[in-house]
MIDOSE-1310 file (N, C-alpha, C; in nm, 2 decimals, decimal comma, always signed):
residues 197
xxxx	-2,73/+3,24/-17,12/-2,77/+3,17/-17,23/-2,67/+3,07/-17,27; -2,71/+2,95/-17,31/-2,63/+2,84/-17,34/-2,63/+2,82/-17,49; -2,52/+2,81/-17,56/-2,51/+2,80/-17,70/-2,42/+2,68/-17,73; -2,47/+2,58/-17,81/-2,40/+2,46/-17,84/-2,36/+2,47/-17,99
xxxx	-2,24/+2,47/-18,02/-2,20/+2,48/-18,16/-2,16/+2,34/-18,21; -2,18/+2,31/-18,34/-2,14/+2,18/-18,39/-2,26/+2,09/-18,39; -2,38/+2,13/-18,37/-2,50/+2,04/-18,37/-2,54/+2,00/-18,51; -2,50/+2,07/-18,61/-2,54/+2,04/-18,74/-2,43/+1,96/-18,81
xxxx	-2,33/+1,91/-18,74/-2,22/+1,83/-18,80/-2,27/+1,69/-18,83; -2,20/+1,62/-18,92/-2,23/+1,48/-18,95/-2,22/+1,40/-18,82; -2,28/+1,28/-18,82/-2,29/+1,19/-18,71/-2,15/+1,15/-18,66; -2,05/+1,13/-18,74/-1,92/+1,08/-18,70/-1,85/+1,20/-18,63
xxxx	-1,87/+1,32/-18,67/-1,80/+1,43/-18,61/-1,87/+1,47/-18,47; -1,99/+1,42/-18,45/-2,06/+1,46/-18,33/-2,00/+1,39/-18,21; -1,92/+1,29/-18,23/-1,86/+1,21/-18,12/-1,74/+1,29/-18,05; -1,69/+1,39/-18,12/-1,58/+1,46/-18,07/-1,62/+1,57/-17,97
xxxx	-1,53/+1,62/-17,89/-1,57/+1,72/-17,79/-1,63/+1,84/-17,86; -1,72/+1,91/-17,80/-1,79/+2,02/-17,86/-1,77/+2,14/-17,77; -1,74/+2,25/-17,83/-1,72/+2,37/-17,75/-1,86/+2,43/-17,71; -1,87/+2,46/-17,58/-1,99/+2,51/-17,52/-1,96/+2,65/-17,47
xxxx	-2,04/+2,75/-17,51/-2,02/+2,89/-17,46/-2,14/+2,92/-17,38; -2,11/+2,97/-17,26/-2,22/+3,01/-17,17/-2,21/+3,16/-17,15; -2,33/+3,21/-17,12/-2,33/+3,36/-17,10/-2,27/+3,39/-16,97; -2,19/+3,49/-16,96/-2,13/+3,53/-16,84/-2,23/+3,60/-16,75
xxxx	-2,22/+3,57/-16,63/-2,31/+3,63/-16,54/-2,24/+3,69/-16,42; -2,28/+3,81/-16,38/-2,22/+3,88/-16,26/-2,07/+3,90/-16,27; -2,02/+3,92/-16,39/-1,88/+3,96/-16,41/-1,79/+3,84/-16,40; -1,83/+3,72/-16,42/-1,74/+3,60/-16,42/-1,68/+3,59/-16,56
xxxx	-1,57/+3,52/-16,56/-1,50/+3,49/-16,69/-1,57/+3,38/-16,76; -1,57/+3,38/-16,89/-1,62/+3,27/-16,97/-1,53/+3,15/-16,97; -1,59/+3,03/-16,95/-1,51/+2,91/-16,95/-1,50/+2,86/-17,10; -1,38/+2,84/-17,14/-1,36/+2,80/-17,28/-1,31/+2,66/-17,30
xxxx	-1,31/+2,58/-17,19/-1,27/+2,44/-17,20/-1,37/+2,35/-17,27; -1,33/+2,27/-17,36/-1,42/+2,18/-17,44/-1,48/+2,08/-17,34; -1,61/+2,05/-17,36/-1,68/+1,95/-17,28/-1,75/+1,85/-17,37; -1,76/+1,73/-17,32/-1,84/+1,62/-17,39/-1,99/+1,65/-17,37
xxxx	-2,07/+1,59/-17,45/-2,21/+1,60/-17,44/-2,26/+1,53/-17,31; -2,19/+1,42/-17,27/-2,23/+1,35/-17,15/-2,21/+1,43/-17,03; -2,12/+1,53/-17,03/-2,08/+1,61/-16,91/-2,19/+1,72/-16,89; -2,27/+1,74/-16,98/-2,37/+1,84/-16,97/-2,49/+1,79/-16,89
xxxx	-2,55/+1,86/-16,81/-2,67/+1,81/-16,73/-2,79/+1,80/-16,82; -2,79/+1,86/-16,93/-2,90/+1,85/-17,02/-2,91/+1,71/-17,08; -2,80/+1,63/-17,10/-2,80/+1,50/-17,16/-2,79/+1,39/-17,07; -2,77/+1,41/-16,94/-2,75/+1,30/-16,85/-2,86/+1,30/-16,74
xxxx	-2,87/+1,19/-16,67/-2,97/+1,19/-16,56/-2,90/+1,23/-16,43; -2,98/+1,30/-16,35/-2,92/+1,35/-16,22/-2,88/+1,23/-16,13; -2,79/+1,25/-16,05/-2,74/+1,14/-15,95/-2,86/+1,12/-15,85; -2,88/+0,99/-15,82/-2,98/+0,96/-15,73/-2,92/+0,96/-15,59
xxxx	-2,98/+1,02/-15,50/-2,92/+1,03/-15,36/-3,01/+0,95/-15,26; -3,12/+0,89/-15,31/-3,20/+0,82/-15,22/-3,14/+0,68/-15,18; -3,17/+0,63/-15,07/-3,12/+0,50/-15,02/-3,24/+0,42/-14,98; -3,22/+0,29/-15,00/-3,33/+0,19/-14,97/-3,30/+0,15/-14,83
xxxx	-3,39/+0,16/-14,74/-3,38/+0,12/-14,60/-3,48/+0,01/-14,58; -3,44/-0,11/-14,54/-3,53/-0,22/-14,51/-3,60/-0,19/-14,38; -3,73/-0,22/-14,38/-3,80/-0,20/-14,26/-3,78/-0,33/-14,17; -3,80/-0,31/-14,04/-3,78/-0,42/-13,95/-3,89/-0,52/-13,96
xxxx	-3,85/-0,64/-13,94/-3,95/-0,75/-13,94/-4,04/-0,75/-13,82; -4,17/-0,77/-13,84/-4,26/-0,77/-13,73/-4,27/-0,90/-13,66; -4,35/-0,91/-13,56/-4,36/-1,04/-13,48/-4,41/-1,15/-13,56; -4,51/-1,12/-13,65/-4,57/-1,23/-13,73/-4,46/-1,28/-13,83
xxxx	-4,39/-1,19/-13,89/-4,29/-1,23/-13,99/-4,18/-1,32/-13,92; -4,14/-1,28/-13,80/-4,04/-1,36/-13,73/-4,09/-1,49/-13,69; -4,21/-1,50/-13,65/-4,27/-1,63/-13,61/-4,28/-1,72/-13,74; -4,32/-1,67/-13,85/-4,33/-1,74/-13,97/-4,19/-1,79/-14,02
xxxx	-4,09/-1,71/-14,00/-3,95/-1,75/-14,04/-3,90/-1,86/-13,95; -3,93/-1,85/-13,82/-3,90/-1,96/-13,72/-3,97/-2,09/-13,76; -4,09/-2,08/-13,79/-4,17/-2,20/-13,83/-4,11/-2,26/-13,96; -4,07/-2,18/-14,05/-4,01/-2,23/-14,18/-3,88/-2,30/-14,15
xxxx	-3,80/-2,25/-14,06/-3,67/-2,31/-14,03/-3,69/-2,44/-13,96; -3,80/-2,45/-13,87/-3,83/-2,58/-13,80/-3,88/-2,68/-13,90; -3,96/-2,64/-14,00/-4,02/-2,73/-14,09/-3,93/-2,77/-14,21; -3,82/-2,71/-14,22/-3,73/-2,73/-14,34/-3,68/-2,87/-14,35
xxxx	-3,63/-2,94/-14,25/-3,59/-3,08/-14,26/-3,70/-3,17/-14,31; -3,82/-3,15/-14,25/-3,93/-3,23/-14,29/-3,97/-3,21/-14,43; -3,97/-3,09/-14,48/-4,01/-3,07/-14,62/-3,91/-3,12/-14,71; -3,78/-3,12/-14,67/-3,67/-3,18/-14,76/-3,69/-3,33/-14,76
xxxx	-3,73/-3,40/-14,65/-3,75/-3,54/-14,65/-3,87/-3,57/-14,74; -3,98/-3,49/-14,73/-4,10/-3,52/-14,81/-4,07/-3,50/-14,96; -3,98/-3,41/-14,99/-3,94/-3,39/-15,13/-3,87/-3,51/-15,18; -3,77/-3,56/-15,10/-3,70/-3,68/-15,14/-3,79/-3,80/-15,16
xxxx	-3,88/-3,82/-15,06/-3,97/-3,93/-15,07/-4,06/-3,92/-15,19; -4,11/-3,80/-15,22/-4,20/-3,78/-15,33/-4,12/-3,81/-15,46; -3,99/-3,77/-15,47/-3,92/-3,80/-15,59/-3,89/-3,95/-15,61; -3,89/-4,02/-15,50/-3,87/-4,17/-15,51/-4,00/-4,24/-15,55
xxxx	-4,11/-4,19/-15,50/-4,24/-4,25/-15,52/-4,30/-4,21/-15,65; -4,27/-4,10/-15,70/-4,34/-4,04/-15,82/-4,33/-4,13/-15,94; -4,21/-4,19/-15,98/-4,21/-4,28/-16,09/-4,30/-4,40/-16,08; -4,31/-4,46/-15,95/-4,39/-4,58/-15,93/-4,54/-4,54/-15,94
xxxx	-4,57/-4,43/-15,89/-4,71/-4,38/-15,90/-4,75/-4,36/-16,05; -4,66/-4,30/-16,12/-4,68/-4,27/-16,26/-4,70/-4,40/-16,34; -4,62/-4,50/-16,30/-4,63/-4,63/-16,37/-4,76/-4,70/-16,34; -4,81/-4,69/-16,21/-4,94/-4,75/-16,17/-5,05/-4,67/-16,25
xxxx	-5,04/-4,54/-16,25/-5,14/-4,46/-16,32/-5,15/-4,50/-16,47; -5,03/-4,52/-16,53/-5,02/-4,56/-16,67/-5,08/-4,70/-16,69; -5,05/-4,79/-16,60/-5,11/-4,92/-16,61/-5,26/-4,92/-16,60; -5,31/-4,83/-16,51/-5,45/-4,82/-16,49/-5,52/-4,76/-16,62
xxxx	-5,45/-4,66/-16,68/-5,51/-4,60/-16,80/-5,51/-4,71/-16,92; -5,40/-4,79/-16,92/-5,39/-4,89/-17,03/-5,50/-5,00/-17,01; -5,52/-5,03/-16,88/-5,62/-5,13/-16,85/-5,76/-5,08/-16,88; -5,79/-4,95/-16,85/-5,91/-4,89/-16,88/-5,94/-4,89/-17,03
xxxx	-5,84/-4,85/-17,11/-5,85/-4,84/-17,25/-5,87/-4,98/-17,31; -5,80/-5,08/-17,25/-5,82/-5,22/-17,30/-5,96/-5,27/-17,27; -6,01/-5,24/-17,15/-6,15/-5,29/-17,11/-6,26/-5,21/-17,19; -6,22/-5,08/-17,23/-6,32/-5,00/-17,30/-6,34/-5,06/-17,44
xxxx	-6,23/-5,10/-17,50/-6,24/-5,17/-17,64/-6,18/-5,30/-17,63; -6,24/-5,40/-17,56/-6,18/-5,53/-17,55/-6,18/-5,61/-17,68; -6,09/-5,71/-17,69/-6,10/-5,80/-17,81/-6,23/-5,88/-17,80; -6,25/-5,94/-17,91/-6,37/-6,03/-17,92/-6,36/-6,14/-17,83
xxxx	-6,47/-6,18/-17,76/-6,49/-6,29/-17,67/-6,40/-6,27/-17,54; -6,37/-6,15/-17,51/-6,28/-6,13/-17,38/-6,37/-6,15/-17,26; -6,49/-6,10/-17,25/-6,57/-6,11/-17,13/-6,61/-6,25/-17,11; -6,66/-6,33/-17,21/-6,69/-6,47/-17,18/-6,57/-6,55/-17,13
xxxx	-6,45/-6,52/-17,18/-6,33/-6,59/-17,14/-6,30/-6,56/-16,99; -6,31/-6,43/-16,96/-6,28/-6,38/-16,82/-6,39/-6,44/-16,73; -6,51/-6,46/-16,77/-6,61/-6,52/-16,69/-6,58/-6,67/-16,66; -6,54/-6,74/-16,76/-6,50/-6,88/-16,75/-6,38/-6,90/-16,65
xxxx	-6,28/-6,81/-16,66/-6,16/-6,82/-16,58/-6,20/-6,78/-16,43; -6,29/-6,68/-16,41/-6,34/-6,65/-16,28/-6,42/-6,76/-16,22; -6,51/-6,82/-16,30/-6,59/-6,93/-16,25/-6,50/-7,05/-16,21; -6,39/-7,07/-16,28/-6,30/-7,18/-16,24/-6,23/-7,15/-16,10
xxxx	-6,20/-7,02/-16,08/-6,15/-6,98/-15,94/-6,25/-7,00/-15,83; -6,38/-6,97/-15,86/-6,49/-6,99/-15,76/-6,51/-7,14/-15,74; -6,50/-7,22/-15,85/-6,52/-7,37/-15,84/-6,40/-7,42/-15,75; -6,28/-7,37/-15,77/-6,17/-7,41/-15,69/-6,19/-7,38/-15,54
xxxx	-6,25/-7,27/-15,51/-6,28/-7,24/-15,37/-6,38/-7,33/-15,31; -6,48/-7,37/-15,39/-6,58/-7,46/-15,35/-6,53/-7,60/-15,32; -6,44/-7,65/-15,41/-6,38/-7,78/-15,40/-6,27/-7,79/-15,29; -6,22/-7,67/-15,24/-6,11/-7,67/-15,15/-6,16/-7,65/-15,01
xxxx	-6,26/-7,72/-14,97/-6,31/-7,70/-14,83/-6,22/-7,78/-14,73; -6,19/-7,71/-14,62/-6,12/-7,78/-14,51/-5,98/-7,73/-14,49; -5,90/-7,73/-14,59/-5,76/-7,70/-14,57/-5,72/-7,56/-14,63; -5,64/-7,49/-14,56/-5,59/-7,36/-14,61/-5,50/-7,38/-14,73
xxxx	-5,42/-7,48/-14,73/-5,34/-7,51/-14,84/-5,42/-7,53/-14,97; -5,52/-7,61/-14,95/-5,61/-7,64/-15,07/-5,68/-7,51/-15,12; -5,71/-7,42/-15,02/-5,78/-7,29/-15,06/-5,69/-7,20/-15,14; -5,56/-7,22/-15,13/-5,46/-7,15/-15,21/-5,44/-7,21/-15,34
xxxx	-5,42/-7,35/-15,34/-5,38/-7,42/-15,46/-5,49/-7,44/-15,56; -5,60/-7,49/-15,52/-5,71/-7,53/-15,61/-5,76/-7,41/-15,69; -5,80/-7,29/-15,63/-5,84/-7,18/-15,72/-5,74/-7,13/-15,82; -5,61/-7,12/-15,77/-5,51/-7,07/-15,85/-5,48/-7,17/-15,97
xxxx	-5,48/-7,30/-15,93/-5,45/-7,41/-16,03/-5,56/-7,41/-16,14; -5,69/-7,41/-16,10/-5,80/-7,42/-16,19/-5,80/-7,29/-16,28; -5,77/-7,17/-16,22/-5,77/-7,05/-16,30/-5,66/-7,06/-16,40; -5,54/-7,11/-16,36/-5,43/-7,12/-16,45/-5,46/-7,21/-16,57
xxxx	-5,52/-7,33/-16,54/-5,56/-7,42/-16,64/-5,66/-7,36/-16,74; -5,76/-7,30/-16,69/-5,86/-7,24/-16,78/-5,80/-7,12/-16,86; -5,71/-7,04/-16,80/-5,65/-6,93/-16,88/-5,56/-6,99/-16,98; -5,49/-7,10/-16,95/-5,40/-7,16/-17,06/-5,47/-7,22/-17,17
xxxx	-5,60/-7,25/-17,15/-5,68/-7,30/-17,26/-5,72/-7,19/-17,36; -5,74/-7,07/-17,31/-5,78/-6,96/-17,39/-5,66/-6,88/-17,45; -5,55/-6,88/-17,37/-5,43/-6,81/-17,41/-5,31/-6,90/-17,41; -5,30/-6,99/-17,51/-5,19/-7,09/-17,50/-5,05/-7,03/-17,53
xxxx	-5,03/-6,93/-17,61/-4,90/-6,87/-17,64/-4,85/-6,80/-17,51; -4,93/-6,73/-17,45/-4,89/-6,66/-17,32/-4,86/-6,76/-17,21; -4,94/-6,86/-17,20/-4,92/-6,96/-17,10/-4,79/-7,04/-17,12; -4,76/-7,06/-17,25/-4,63/-7,13/-17,28/-4,51/-7,04/-17,25
xxxx	-4,52/-6,91/-17,28/-4,41/-6,82/-17,25/-4,39/-6,81/-17,09; -4,50/-6,80/-17,02/-4,49/-6,79/-16,87/-4,44/-6,92/-16,82; -4,48/-7,04/-16,87/-4,43/-7,16/-16,82/-4,28/-7,18/-16,85; -4,24/-7,13/-16,96/-4,10/-7,14/-17,00/-4,01/-7,05/-16,91
xxxx	-4,05/-6,93/-16,89/-3,97/-6,84/-16,80/-3,97/-6,88/-16,66; -4,09/-6,93/-16,61/-4,09/-6,97/-16,47/-4,02/-7,10/-16,46; -4,02/-7,19/-16,56/-3,94/-7,31/-16,55/-3,79/-7,29/-16,55; -3,75/-7,19/-16,63/-3,61/-7,16/-16,63/-3,56/-7,10/-16,49
xxxx	-3,64/-7,01/-16,44/-3,61/-6,95/-16,31/-3,61/-7,06/-16,20; -3,71/-7,15/-16,20/-3,71/-7,26/-16,10/-3,59/-7,35/-16,12; -3,55/-7,38/-16,24/-3,43/-7,46/-16,26/-3,30/-7,39/-16,20; -3,29/-7,26/-16,23/-3,17/-7,19/-16,18/-3,17/-7,19/-16,02
xxxx	-3,29/-7,17/-15,96/-3,29/-7,17/-15,82/-3,27/-7,31/-15,76; -3,31/-7,41/-15,83/-3,28/-7,55/-15,78/-3,13/-7,57/-15,79; -3,07/-7,53/-15,89/-2,92/-7,55/-15,91/-2,85/-7,47/-15,80; -2,89/-7,35/-15,77/-2,83/-7,27/-15,67/-2,85/-7,33/-15,53
xxxx	-2,97/-7,38/-15,50/-2,99/-7,44/-15,37/-2,91/-7,58/-15,36; -2,90/-7,65/-15,47/-2,83/-7,78/-15,46/-2,68/-7,75/-15,43; -2,63/-7,64/-15,50/-2,49/-7,60/-15,47/-2,47/-7,56/-15,33; -2,56/-7,48/-15,28/-2,55/-7,44/-15,14/-2,55/-7,55/-15,04
xxxx	-2,64/-7,65/-15,06/-2,65/-7,77/-14,97/-2,53/-7,85/-14,98; -2,48/-7,87/-15,10/-2,35/-7,94/-15,12/-2,24/-7,88/-15,05; -2,23/-7,75/-15,06/-2,12/-7,67/-14,99/-2,13/-7,69/-14,84; -2,25/-7,68/-14,79/-2,27/-7,69/-14,64/-2,23/-7,83/-14,60
xxxx	-2,27/-7,94/-14,67/-2,24/-8,07/-14,64/-2,09/-8,10/-14,64; -2,02/-8,04/-14,74/-1,88/-8,06/-14,75/-1,81/-7,99/-14,64; -1,85/-7,87/-14,59/-1,79/-7,80/-14,48/-1,82/-7,88/-14,35; -1,93/-7,94/-14,34/-1,96/-8,02/-14,22/-1,88/-8,15/-14,21
xxxx	-1,86/-8,21/-14,33/-1,78/-8,33/-14,33/-1,63/-8,30/-14,31; -1,58/-8,19/-14,35/-1,44/-8,15/-14,33/-1,42/-8,12/-14,18; -1,52/-8,05/-14,12/-1,51/-8,02/-13,98/-1,52/-8,15/-13,89; -1,60/-8,24/-13,93/-1,61/-8,37/-13,86/-1,49/-8,45/-13,87
xxxx	-1,43/-8,45/-13,99/-1,30/-8,53/-14,01/-1,19/-8,46/-13,94; -1,19/-8,33/-13,93/-1,08/-8,26/-13,86/-1,08/-8,29/-13,71; -1,20/-8,30/-13,65/-1,20/-8,33/-13,50/-1,17/-8,48/-13,48; -1,20/-8,57/-13,57/-1,18/-8,71/-13,55/-1,04/-8,76/-13,59
xxxx	-0,96/-8,67/-13,66/-0,83/-8,71/-13,71/-0,72/-8,70/-13,61; -0,75/-8,67/-13,48/-0,65/-8,67/-13,38/-0,59/-8,80/-13,35; -0,48/-8,81/-13,28/-0,41/-8,94/-13,25/-0,50/-9,03/-13,15; -0,50/-9,15/-13,19/-0,58/-9,25/-13,11/-0,49/-9,31/-13,01
x	-0,53/-9,33/-12,88/-0,44/-9,40/-12,78/-0,44/-9,55/-12,80
């Protein structure tokens, strides 16, 4: 029989070792050494002696693992490509949604203006018979003129920005041509500057 003394003690005193008396059996001596509650089998969980053994992989699992190892470089490349393309696709989708919302609730007189601008492009194609250069310039020019009549502020802003960029490119090309000509003239003078007989 097992008898635990001190079980009615206050909570602070229950943390101290408790004397446990066990009934003597078969003429053995009683053990009087104090034991903690955690040392008793009644208050603790028994030790687990089971071990986890992994089962061996089958032929199907090995072939799937081999296939995954072979496909790993390609999946990495696809992931990198997807991460590069994703923002562009999202911007195109956003532009499409904005265009759809704009066309769903267009401003007043939008469709008649778009019709006139489109008709100007078709008229440009009709007038530009014969030359490929005319087929590019006439429709684009007539559409730009008709669009600038309906949207003058936007046309002015586009003309200003494109004019500034054309001016910068003209200055850069002029500087490049001037540099090339100066290098050619120096090379020509260097070969002619030898002693004359």
